[in-house]
N, C-alpha and C positions, 0 to 999 in steps of 0.2 A: 357322794355329798346329796342331803335330806330337805328341804324345805317345803313351811308354811308359815302363812299371816291367819292362820286360828285368833289367836288371842285379837290382833287387831278387826276381824271380825266381827268376835264376840266384842267387841270394844264399842264398836259400831253399833251392837244392836242393845248394848246397856245404855248407851246414849240415849238410841231412838224414842226405849221403855221409861225412862226417866222421861224423857222432854213432852212423852204423852204424856206423863203423868201431874208435869209439873202447867201442859194446856187445860187439860183435866179440871185443877182447879184451879190454875182464871177464870175459867169458862164459868164454875161454880160461886166462889169469890164477887164475879164480876156481876154474876146477871142472876143471878140465886138471892146471893145474901145481900146482895146490892151495897157493899161496901165500900167502891169509887168510886160512887155516885155522888156518898154526900161529900170531897173534894174536888169532882171535878162534873161536865157539863157531858149531859148527853155525846154529842156532836164529837165530845174529848175522848169518851170512852168510845164511841165509836171507831173513831179512827186507831188509837189503843187496839181494839183491835184484829183489826186489819191486820195492822205490822205486825201482833204478838200470831195472828194464823198463821202471815205468808213464815215469817220464822222459823214456827213449827212447823210447815212445809218442807219448808226448805228441809234442816234437819233431816224429815222423816225420809225423806224422796232422796236426798243427797246418791247415797249407796248404786241405786237405781240412774242418777241421772251424769255418774260415773264412773257405768261400769264394773265396779265391782264385781269380783268372783271371790270365793274363798281359794286357792290355789295350793296345790300340793304339788310340788318337784324332783324327781329324786333319780338322779345319774348312780351306778354304777357297772364292775365288766358286764354285765350283760344286757341291761337294756334302759331306756333312760325309760322314763314316767311321767307324765301330766297328767291331774286328776283336776278337775274344778266344778263348781257352781254357782250360781248363783245366786246374789246376797238382797236382804231389799224386804220387802213389807210382801211379795210373793216367790219367794224361792223357787227357780226354775230345778229340772232334775238333773245328775251327776252326771259327769262325760268324763270320758277316760284315753288318754295315749299312751300306748308301749311300745317302743322300738327296740326290735332288737339290734344288738350294738354293730351285728354285723350287715342291718341296713341301713342303718343311723344315715342321714347324710347333708346334715346341714341342720341349720337357725338361719332363724333373720328375726331381729326388733325393731321394729317399729313403730315411732310416734305417729301421731293425727291429732289433728285438735291446736295445734301454734302445742304442739309439745304434750296437756293436759296428759292427755290415752297416749296407752304404753301396751301395747302388744309383741306375745311370742307365737310364729311361723314356724314349724317343725317340718321334718324334709324328710321319705327315706324313699328307699330304691326297691320299683318296684317292678318287674319284667325291665331290668338296664334301665331304668326312665329313674329321674328323682319326682315322686310327688308330693306333692305340698297337704296337710294338713290345715283346716279353713284356721284363721287365728287365734288365737288365749287371748281374754284382758287380763295382764297383771299391773293394771292398776294404783289396785289394792297394798300391791307388794312395797317396803319402803326402797328406797332407791339402792341400797345395803343388799337389799335381797336379790334386786331385777342385779346387778352388778357378779353376784355370786351364780345366778342362773346363766350369766353371759361369759362369764370366765370358764366356768366346766361347762361351758357347751364348746367353746372355741379350746377344749384344751380335748375331748371328745371326741370333737371330728378332730385334732390329727389322730389320737390317737385309733382309731375307726374305720 
């Protein structure tokens, strides 16, 4: 089984781009063309600008706040592969885990922050002991995709 959340990440970046264009357009119209000053006071314009700026920043930083990652997951009869990288304003470096089927030792899906953040931890047999990889945020995956990963790993564990 193979899955990724590339479409969702592209959609988030597109929304951030559109929001940036709309914000720049708002600032241009409100302060350079002074269009809003004909219908509202200076104080009301300032309050509106603060509100619009907060919304803009929230949309822009949402992927970082929610710890969204691009995630690629693949499991076949030979290996379990998990690749990810940070999204948002400053994308991070790409990281990857590949575990051979004979050394796969299980998984754990945890939730933090009142169930808002989901993490996947993979385990591997190393010198007769069970070693854990660092948890990977799978919050950006849909509920269906997280269920598919869990189902695949349950079956994979019993097979391996």
